[in-house]
Structure formats: structure tokens, C-alpha cells
C-alpha positions, 0 to 999 in steps of 0.5 A: 548388263546387270540392270538388263538381267535384273529386269529380265528376272523381274518380269521383262518380256524379252531381251533381244539383240538388235545391233552388233557394235563390233568389236566392243559391244552388242545392243539389246532391245529390252521390252517391258510393260513400261515400253522399250529400252536398250542395254549395251553388253560390253565385248559380247558376241553378237550371237546372244539368244533371246532371253525370257524369264522362267515363269516359275521364278515369279510363282515361287517368290515368298514360298518355302525353299525347294531346291533353292529354285525360289532364288531368281538367280537360279535357272531350272528349266526342264527340271534340270536341277532336280534331275541333276540331284537325282542322278549325280552324287550330291558332293557339290550341293545343288548347282546354282545354274544350268549352263548351256553354252559360252563364248569368250568371257560370256556364258548362257544358262538354259533359259538364255540368260547371259552372264559375265564369267569372272571365275572361268571354271575356277581358273580353268578356261584360260582362253574363255569359252569356245576359243577358235584355236582351242576348238580347232585343235581339239576337233582336228585331233579327235578326228585324227586319233582320240586315244592310244594306250601308253604302250605307244607314243603320240606326238602331242604329249612330247610337244607339251612336255618339251614346251613346259620344260622350256618355259621352266628353263631347265632339263627334266621330265614330265608325267602327264595326267588328267587333273591337279590332284593326279599331278600332285599324287604323282609328285607325292610318289616321287618324293617317296622315292627319295627314301624319306617319307616326311612332308612339310606343307602349309596351312591354308593350302589346297592340293586336291581331294584324292587321298594323298593330295588330301593328306597335304591339305590342312583344312580339317573339315575336308580331311576328318571324314576320311582319316586316317590319311597317308601320314608323316605330314607336318603343317606350318603357318604359310609365310612364316620363314622361322616355322618352315626352317624349324620344321625341315630336317634330315628326315624331310622328303619335301616341302610343298607350297603354293606360290599363290594359295588359290582356295585361301583367297589368292594369298601370295607368298610374302617376299623372300618366302620361296627363296627361304624354302629353297635354301632350307630344303637344299641345306637338308637334301629335301625337295622343293615342290611348288603346286601351281595347279591354280596359279600357273600357266599365265594366270598371274601374268607370268607363265609360273607364279614362282617366276618372280622369285627366281627360285628353281624348284625340284617339282612343279605341278600344273593342271587347271588352265593348261587344258583351257577346259579339257582335263589335263595335269602335269608333274614336272620334275627338274634336275635330279628329281626327273630320275626319281620315278622309274618304269612301273612306278606310276601310270595313267590310262588317259594321261598324255591323251593326244586330245588333251595334249592338243588342247594344251598346245593350243592354250600355250600357243594362244597365251603367247600369240595373243600376249595374254601374260600382259593382258592378265597383268593389266586387266588384273590391275584394272580389277584390283584398282576398281574394287580396292577403294570400295568401303566394304573392301578390306584388301585385294590380294593375288596377282594377275587374274587370280584375285581375292577380295577381302571384305570387312564383314562376312557377306561374301555368300550374299555378294556372290548371290547378288552378283549372280542375280546381276549377271556376273559369276564370282566365287565366295571362297570364305565368309568374308572373301570373294575370288575372281579368276576370269579368263585371260582374254577378259577385256578392259570393257568387260573388267569395268562392267564386272567392277561396276556390277560388283560395286553395286552388289557390295553397296546392297549387301553392306551392313 
């Protein structure tokens, strides 16, 4: 597919489906000035649209950069990127693509170009795009009851809370919200109800962009413009048991850690680290709070990334993959921590929305019924093995389908651009690190195709 897409961007007249090879591929007929050829796309749906080049891509070659549209990896039909920049706050920079639709692990831009999505909305689209079970659940709920205030109850949030507590194997209660940062804000407020204020957090962590969550995030470039932030947070080196032990005392309300640090490039807590965190917090009467916003809900091949440690935390926060693309967050409090927040302490207009909760139930059902925990483990291993021996790759970290590819030189941005130009979506989460967080439904054929494209791109960007 990478060759096909590069050809389209380079001036292929068109590429259209001529045969569906169910269940593993579709056959494209490629028309060029030199004749007709074919290209197989692994495990693609048979509804691929005709892909045509944007004539402006050729016209802009060699010209000065204007909103990055000189880059052939960027679709801009109808001036959507310019309209985006004019209408929306510039908090993310210019978008790389204007996407139109998706199916399974594939997405299409507004010009009809097809991409293998190895990022899944940054670990959000657990079931890929347009999963039938998710579409059905959301559609039926919208047609029945879209929203009520929290003055009343609906059945879906109760079921979501019960399912999450059941997966964690303990008694507790759940607060439902709309995002990861909201889930973490609720957890932070719960820690204040202990009567203590001090939090110990880790370097390399990312807990969100709202003020409380940002206070727990060590990255100075995103903190400093908004200081002073809510205080009494001490940062220690991630994975350093001695530093963590020294930082926790009788004034500590909680220790907050990610079992796998996603934004840092899928950095896994070293063996024994979470157990040490549990021991030191228990010794001082502090809470252990595990942020699984990115690594939870099956992404690592376990329902929760901390499950391999057999640690029982007091607070667990999840979001991203829980809704499969529909916004939802959850703050799960176990044991005595479930009684910290009381009536009037916290709230959310949309938290526990029946549509979001119906989506979450569909995601949880599909992970179970389609054995996606096993798939995440096996396909993650396949991706890791396929990339680890490339000369430019220093290491592959992470677990399941949350992987970080550490490079020997600072070419991650160039590799990300090259992959996009070849029809594969990944993320550069540092100058020398790529992040892969594909849908849990990714097939072996798709994984192999992604590996082949990425290896080719790494060959091209290697010094």
C-alpha cells in the first residue's frame, strides 16, 4: 500500500478497487502514465473510494512553505486546513490531514487517500473505526435517551461502574466524567479529602492539561506558561525506588504513577516499582493512585496495565480507550478511598452520559467477545519483533499495543512524516522516539504491512 499511495501522490491518475479478496485484502487497479498495475491492501474493507491526487500538491513543489501544504503528505481539499486555522484556536498547530471517514484500522482523507492507522486517535479507538457493535450501541441509545442531568439515573452508567469494579476485583465506587484530565481532577480532589495536600508524582509523566492535572505533570514547557499551578507536588525520577521511598512521608496524600508512561514513549515501570510504591504508601497512610488513562482498558494485553504487578491501588483513572472514540473518563476508588468524595464535593454535567456509557459497554463487550486482550499481546509482539532489529532502532519499549520505538538519532519527526506520506499513521513523541498505539483489532497482515512501511521509511531517514 505504501508504494500505491506514494504513486498516487506522485501523480498517479487514479487507484480504484477492482476485486475484494475477503477476508484479508482488496486489490487496487493503479493507472499511471506507464500503464496499469495492481496493489494489494492487507485486511482493508472493500468500500475503498477512488483516490485522486490533489493538483495543488504538484504546483506547490519547491515553493516556500505556506501552511505546510507544500508537503505531499498533507491533504487540503477545499481549503479545509486554512478554514481550520481561521476558525479554531491554534492550540495544536496546523493539522497534518483532514480525515473524512474510517473503517477498521483504516482511515481516508478528504481526497480519498487511505492510511493504516497505527495511532488510533492516540490510544482511543480501541475497536478501530466504525465498529458495528459500537455504532449500534451509540445509535440505539441516541434514539432512546441522549442525556439527562445527574438529578436522575440511567442504567448504562451503573453497568459501566459495575463492570469496571468487577474487572478490578474489589469493592468501590466510580465517578464518571468525559476525559482523562477530568478523571484525574476528580482523583486529585479525592486525595485532598484525606486532610493532606502533598502529592508525589514522577518525571516523564503526563496526567492532563487542566490545572490540577497539569500540576502533576513535570514537563516544564507545558507547565511554565500557566504557573502558579496548584502546589505541593514533588517530582521523583520514574522507576527509582529509593527516590520514591525518600519522598513519601506522613504528610503525603498520594503517590500518582502511570504503569506505562505513554507520552514519554511507552516507558514501562520496572519490575518491583509498583509494589514498592504500594508498600511505601501503605506504610505512611497515603493513597496509591494509578493513572491508566492511556495504558488501561486492554491496551497492554491486560484489562489494566498494573495487573501484572498484582498491586491493589486506592485510585485508578481511565479514559481514552474506554469509549472507543466517544468521550468518557472514569475515576475508580477502591476500598476506603471510595468514601472520600461526598455529596456536593464534585460533579459533571455530562459525566455518566448514557450515550458515552453505552459506548463504553460496547467496547468492554467487544474486548471480551473478540478476545482482544490476546490480540493486543500477539500483535504487539509481532510489531516489536518486526521493528527491533532495524539498524536505526535502539529499543522497542512498552507492552501490548502501546509501543515506543527508540531511535539512535533524532529523526523521529522525519520518520513520522515519511510514514504518513507512505500511508501509515504513527506519532513522534520525542526527537528520537516514535509511538505506536493502534486499534486492538489490528490484524497480523496489517501489522506486517505497517512494519514493512516503517522499516522502509527508517531506511530513508537514516543518516
